DRENZA-67520 format. One record per residue (C-alpha): residue number from 1; residue in three letters; x, y, z. Coordinates in steps of 0.05 Angstrom, whole numbers. Layout:
BEGIN
- nr, rest, X, Y, Z
- NUM, ALA, X, Y, Z $
...
END
This chain:
BEGIN
- nr, rest, X, Y, Z
- 1, MET, 1662, -1959, -3994 $
- 2, LYS, 1700, -2008, -4034 $
- 3, LYS, 1762, -2003, -4075 $
- 4, THR, 1753, -2015, -4143 $
- 5, ASN, 1824, -2025, -4170 $
- 6, PRO, 1860, -2067, -4117 $
- 7, ILE, 1935, -2063, -4115 $
- 8, PRO, 1969, -2127, -4134 $
- 9, ALA, 2015, -2156, -4084 $
- 10, ASP, 2078, -2170, -4126 $
- 11, ASP, 2071, -2098, -4169 $
- 12, MET, 2097, -2025, -4148 $
- 13, ARG, 2052, -1969, -4159 $
- 14, ALA, 2057, -1930, -4217 $
- 15, GLU, 2073, -1869, -4178 $
- 16, TYR, 2136, -1896, -4157 $
- 17, ASP, 2182, -1874, -4223 $
- 18, PHE, 2252, -1884, -4202 $
- 19, ALA, 2276, -1866, -4264 $
- 20, SER, 2253, -1787, -4249 $
- 21, MET, 2277, -1785, -4177 $
- 22, LYS, 2330, -1755, -4166 $
- 23, GLY, 2398, -1775, -4124 $
- 24, GLY, 2375, -1850, -4133 $
- 25, VAL, 2439, -1891, -4136 $
- 26, ARG, 2431, -1966, -4153 $
- 27, GLY, 2468, -2017, -4099 $
- 28, LYS, 2476, -1958, -4050 $
- 29, TYR, 2481, -2000, -3994 $
- 30, ALA, 2501, -2072, -4026 $
- 31, ARG, 2579, -2075, -3998 $
- 32, ARG, 2554, -2058, -3933 $
- 33, ALA, 2499, -2115, -3939 $
- 34, ARG, 2556, -2157, -3968 $
- 35, GLU, 2603, -2143, -3902 $
- 36, GLY, 2554, -2160, -3855 $
- 37, THR, 2539, -2230, -3879 $
- 38, ASN, 2584, -2287, -3871 $
- 39, ILE, 2552, -2346, -3924 $
- 40, VAL, 2586, -2406, -3943 $
- 41, LEU, 2564, -2455, -3984 $
- 42, ILE, 2589, -2524, -3974 $
- 43, GLU, 2581, -2591, -4021 $
- 44, PRO, 2516, -2632, -4004 $
- 45, GLU, 2553, -2694, -3973 $
- 46, VAL, 2591, -2647, -3919 $
- 47, ALA, 2521, -2616, -3905 $
- 48, ASP, 2495, -2684, -3890 $
- 49, ALA, 2555, -2704, -3835 $
- 50, PHE, 2530, -2641, -3795 $
- 51, PRO, 2454, -2632, -3773 $
- 52, THR, 2451, -2569, -3745 $
- 53, GLU, 2488, -2495, -3754 $
- 54, GLN, 2516, -2511, -3682 $
- 55, ALA, 2547, -2574, -3701 $
- 56, VAL, 2588, -2541, -3763 $
- 57, ASN, 2612, -2488, -3722 $
- 58, GLU, 2645, -2534, -3665 $
- 59, ALA, 2670, -2577, -3713 $
- 60, LEU, 2705, -2511, -3743 $
- 61, LYS, 2717, -2488, -3682 $
- 62, GLY, 2756, -2552, -3667 $
- 63, VAL, 2797, -2549, -3719 $
- 64, LEU, 2816, -2477, -3709 $
- 65, ASN, 2841, -2501, -3640 $
- 66, THR, 2881, -2558, -3666 $
- 67, ALA, 2918, -2515, -3724 $
- 68, ARG, 2932, -2464, -3671 $
- 69, ALA, 2964, -2514, -3625 $
- 70, VAL, 3007, -2544, -3676 $
- 71, ARG, 3027, -2471, -3699 $
- 72, SER, 3049, -2455, -3627 $
- 73, THR, 3087, -2515, -3603 $
- 74, GLY, 3114, -2526, -3678 $
- 75, GLY, 3084, -2603, -3673 $
- 76, LEU, 3048, -2652, -3627 $
- 77, PRO, 3061, -2641, -3557 $
- 78, ASN, 3045, -2707, -3531 $
- 79, ARG, 3094, -2755, -3554 $
- 80, ALA, 3045, -2818, -3549 $
- 81, LEU, 3001, -2770, -3606 $
- 82, GLN, 3061, -2776, -3650 $
- 83, PRO, 3061, -2836, -3709 $
- 84, ALA, 3103, -2896, -3682 $
- 85, SER, 3173, -2902, -3704 $
- 86, ARG, 3185, -2961, -3750 $
- 87, THR, 3237, -3008, -3721 $
- 88, LYS, 3296, -3011, -3749 $
- 89, ARG, 3319, -3075, -3791 $
- 90, LYS, 3382, -3113, -3769 $
- 91, SER, 3423, -3103, -3825 $
- 92, LYS, 3464, -3166, -3842 $
- 93, SER, 3537, -3156, -3855 $
- 94, ARG, 3542, -3172, -3936 $
- 95, LYS, 3598, -3150, -3971 $
- 96, SER, 3587, -3109, -4036 $
- 97, SER, 3584, -3136, -4098 $
- 98, ARG, 3641, -3086, -4128 $
- 99, ALA, 3682, -3112, -4071 $
- 100, ALA, 3679, -3186, -4087 $
- 101, ARG, 3689, -3165, -4164 $
- 102, GLY, 3761, -3144, -4146 $
END
């Protein structure tokens, strides 16, 4: 026997009337679902720099490791990595303009 009334795939059956059901709570598990996911939206130009999810995770882990190292040591541990100090200019001995005025 063939069914005469096929059920549409995108519509619910008429016997599923949630308004008449007892104890139904809308969004009962919404908070739990949100806590289980960690979705972050990034800008398109940032997404172009990372071809895969693994590349993003590796870059972020590198940033975290650098931040931890700086926090724990109070700065960059190697003097070679720190910015070069500016050479001090030799100051010429000049008399101040106030002293010249007398």
